[in-house]
C-alpha positions as CSV (number, residue, x, y, z in Angstrom):
1,M,-24.8,5.9,-9.9
2,P,-23.3,9.2,-8.7
3,K,-23.4,12.0,-11.2
4,R,-19.9,12.8,-12.7
5,S,-18.6,16.3,-12.5
6,K,-17.8,18.4,-15.6
7,R,-14.2,18.3,-14.6
8,F,-14.2,14.4,-14.4
9,N,-16.0,14.1,-17.8
10,A,-13.5,16.5,-19.4
11,A,-10.6,14.4,-18.0
12,L,-12.3,11.3,-19.3
13,E,-12.6,12.7,-22.8
14,S,-8.9,13.8,-22.8
15,F,-7.6,10.3,-23.7
16,D,-8.9,7.1,-25.3
17,K,-10.2,5.0,-22.4
18,T,-10.5,1.9,-24.6
19,Q,-6.7,1.9,-25.1
20,T,-4.1,0.4,-22.8
21,Y,-0.8,2.3,-22.2
22,S,2.7,1.7,-21.0
23,V,3.4,2.4,-17.3
24,A,5.0,5.8,-18.2
25,E,2.2,6.8,-20.5
26,A,-0.5,5.8,-18.1
27,V,1.2,7.7,-15.2
28,S,1.5,10.8,-17.5
29,L,-2.2,10.7,-18.3
30,A,-3.2,10.1,-14.7
31,K,-1.1,13.1,-13.6
32,K,-2.5,15.3,-16.4
33,T,-6.1,14.5,-15.5
34,S,-5.5,15.3,-11.9
35,S,-7.0,18.8,-11.6
36,A,-8.5,19.0,-8.1
37,K,-7.5,21.9,-5.8
38,F,-5.6,19.6,-3.5
39,D,-2.6,17.4,-4.0
40,E,-4.3,14.2,-5.1
41,T,-3.1,10.7,-4.2
42,V,-2.1,8.4,-7.1
43,E,-2.9,4.7,-6.8
44,L,-2.4,1.5,-8.7
45,H,-5.3,-1.0,-8.8
46,I,-4.0,-4.4,-9.8
47,R,-6.4,-7.4,-10.5
48,L,-4.5,-10.7,-10.3
49,G,-5.3,-14.1,-11.8
50,V,-5.3,-15.9,-8.5
51,D,-8.0,-17.0,-6.0
52,G,-7.2,-15.5,-2.7
53,R,-9.6,-17.9,-0.9
54,H,-6.9,-20.5,-1.2
55,A,-3.9,-20.0,1.2
56,D,-1.4,-21.1,-1.5
57,Q,-2.6,-18.3,-3.8
58,Q,-2.5,-15.4,-1.4
59,V,-0.4,-12.5,-2.5
60,R,0.9,-10.3,0.3
61,G,4.1,-8.5,1.1
62,A,5.7,-5.1,1.2
63,T,8.2,-3.0,-0.8
64,V,9.9,0.3,-0.4
65,L,9.0,2.8,-3.1
66,P,12.1,4.7,-4.4
67,H,10.4,8.1,-3.9
68,G,8.1,7.3,-1.0
69,T,4.4,7.9,-1.0
70,G,4.4,11.7,-0.2
71,K,2.8,11.0,3.2
72,S,4.7,10.9,6.5
73,K,3.6,7.8,8.5
74,K,3.0,7.6,12.2
75,V,4.2,4.3,13.5
76,L,3.1,2.4,16.6
77,V,5.6,-0.2,18.0
78,F,4.8,-2.9,20.4
79,A,8.0,-3.7,22.3
80,K,9.4,-3.9,25.9
81,G,12.7,-3.1,27.6
82,P,15.7,-2.5,25.4
83,K,13.6,-3.1,22.2
84,A,11.3,-0.3,23.3
85,E,14.3,1.9,23.7
86,E,15.5,0.9,20.3
87,A,12.2,1.8,18.8
88,E,12.1,5.2,20.4
89,A,15.7,5.9,19.2
90,A,14.7,4.9,15.7
91,G,11.9,7.4,15.5
92,A,8.8,5.4,16.5
93,D,5.9,7.8,17.1
94,Y,4.3,5.6,19.8
95,V,5.9,2.7,21.8
96,G,4.3,0.5,24.3
97,A,2.8,-2.9,25.2
98,E,-0.3,-3.8,27.1
99,D,-1.0,-0.1,27.7
100,M,-1.2,0.6,24.0
101,A,-3.4,-2.4,23.4
102,E,-5.8,-1.2,26.1
103,K,-5.8,2.3,24.6
104,I,-6.9,0.9,21.2
105,Q,-9.5,-1.4,22.7
106,K,-11.0,1.1,25.2
107,E,-10.6,4.4,23.5
108,N,-10.9,3.2,19.8
109,W,-7.6,5.0,19.3
110,F,-6.1,4.8,15.8
111,D,-3.8,7.8,15.5
112,F,-1.2,5.8,13.6
113,D,-0.6,4.5,10.0
114,A,1.5,1.4,10.6
115,V,2.1,-1.1,13.4
116,V,5.4,-3.0,14.1
117,A,5.9,-5.6,16.9
118,T,8.6,-7.8,18.2
119,P,7.7,-11.5,18.0
120,D,7.3,-11.8,21.8
121,M,4.6,-9.1,21.7
122,M,2.3,-11.0,19.3
123,G,0.4,-12.5,22.1
124,V,-0.8,-9.1,23.1
125,V,-1.1,-7.8,19.5
126,G,-3.0,-10.9,18.5
127,R,-5.9,-9.9,20.7
128,L,-6.3,-6.8,18.5
129,G,-6.7,-8.8,15.3
130,R,-10.4,-7.9,15.0
131,V,-9.8,-4.2,14.9
132,L,-6.4,-4.0,13.3
133,G,-7.0,-6.6,10.6
134,P,-9.8,-4.9,8.7
135,K,-7.8,-1.7,8.7
136,G,-4.8,-3.5,7.2
137,L,-2.7,-2.6,10.3
138,M,-2.0,-6.1,11.7
139,P,1.7,-6.8,11.9
140,N,2.9,-9.6,9.7
141,P,6.3,-11.4,9.3
142,K,5.8,-11.3,5.5
143,S,5.6,-7.6,5.4
144,G,8.5,-7.2,7.8
145,T,6.4,-5.7,10.6
146,V,7.0,-8.6,13.0
147,T,10.7,-8.4,13.6
148,M,13.5,-8.0,16.1
149,D,15.2,-5.5,13.8
150,L,13.0,-2.5,14.7
151,T,15.5,0.1,13.4
152,K,15.3,-1.3,9.9
153,A,11.5,-1.8,10.0
154,L,11.1,1.9,11.1
155,E,13.6,3.2,8.5
156,D,11.7,1.3,5.7
157,I,8.3,2.6,6.7
158,K,9.5,6.1,7.1
159,A,11.3,5.9,3.8
160,G,8.1,5.0,1.9
161,K,7.5,1.3,2.5
162,V,4.0,0.2,1.3
163,E,2.2,-3.1,2.0
164,Y,0.2,-4.9,-0.6
165,R,-2.4,-7.6,-0.2
166,L,-5.4,-9.0,-2.1
167,D,-8.9,-7.8,-1.3
168,K,-11.9,-10.2,-1.6
169,A,-12.1,-9.4,-5.3
170,N,-8.4,-10.4,-5.8
171,I,-7.4,-6.8,-6.4
172,I,-4.5,-5.0,-4.8
173,H,-4.9,-1.2,-4.2
174,V,-1.7,0.7,-3.3
175,I,-0.7,4.3,-3.2
176,I,2.3,5.1,-5.4
177,G,2.6,8.8,-4.6
178,K,1.1,12.3,-5.1
179,A,0.0,14.1,-8.2
180,S,2.7,16.7,-7.4
181,F,5.4,14.0,-8.0
182,T,7.2,14.2,-11.3
183,E,6.1,11.7,-14.0
184,E,9.5,10.0,-13.5
185,Q,9.0,9.6,-9.8
186,L,5.6,8.1,-10.2
187,T,6.7,5.8,-13.0
188,E,9.6,4.5,-10.9
189,N,7.4,3.9,-7.9
190,A,4.8,2.1,-10.1
191,N,7.5,-0.1,-11.6
192,A,8.9,-1.0,-8.2
193,L,5.5,-2.0,-7.0
194,I,4.7,-4.1,-10.1
195,S,8.1,-5.8,-9.9
196,A,7.5,-6.7,-6.2
197,I,4.1,-8.2,-7.0
198,A,5.5,-10.1,-10.0
199,K,8.1,-11.7,-7.7
200,A,5.4,-12.6,-5.2
201,K,3.5,-14.7,-7.8
202,P,2.4,-17.9,-6.2
203,S,3.7,-21.1,-7.8
204,T,0.2,-22.4,-8.0
205,A,-1.1,-19.4,-10.0
206,K,-2.0,-20.5,-13.6
207,G,-2.7,-18.5,-16.7
208,Q,-2.4,-14.7,-16.9
209,Y,-1.2,-13.3,-13.6
210,F,-1.7,-9.6,-14.2
211,R,-5.4,-9.5,-15.4
212,S,-5.7,-5.7,-15.3
213,V,-3.7,-2.8,-14.0
214,T,-5.1,0.7,-13.6
215,V,-3.5,4.0,-12.4
216,A,-5.7,6.8,-11.1
217,S,-5.6,9.9,-9.0
218,T,-8.1,10.5,-6.2
219,M,-10.6,12.5,-8.3
220,G,-9.4,11.4,-11.8
221,P,-10.4,8.6,-14.2
222,G,-8.6,5.3,-14.3
223,V,-6.0,4.8,-17.0
224,K,-5.4,1.2,-18.1
225,I,-1.9,-0.2,-18.3
226,N,-1.0,-2.8,-21.0
227,T,-0.4,-6.0,-19.0
228,A,1.3,-7.9,-21.8
229,S,4.7,-6.6,-20.8
230,L,4.2,-7.1,-17.1
231,G,4.6,-10.9,-16.9
């Protein structure tokens, strides 16, 4: 187990880690225990009472955070003709078709944070599943990244849209902002994400849905949120 720094141990001792807190309280503690020399990222880690191995218990989607993530995203759009022109006009960082797919495959190029595609381009994009999938970059209709409305898709992503999906341990990890955000901004972002995930609860999920919710900055300790009020 890696040795914890004095700074981390001091942060850990600054609150009762056996307690659970309201979203606002947890965010406040996560912000206060963020003391690195850089602007740390703040994330929510949400363990759900579902079994992602079953298709009918998958939880995946996207939501726009009210205050964004604090990071500007580079977007690659797969489109042709008028739709390619629409993407460029809407602020896409890269636009292309087979040429972009080839660049990714041959050059191992990943200088982008999100991928959007028109439905007719999924034949091309589908061949990139092995490399885009593990990085969480594969376009998906559920997250609004396979669409004919490229303008809206790009506006949402640039405004702070985040995608969420279960990992193999049935945990969702999502950035909700930066430590430089105000407590109110982080709290509103956290509540927006939790609300979106609550609405995405599969009808087949039984028992407690939110098993554990933790907020933490990049270098700080995790602060547990009281799940009783989350649904």
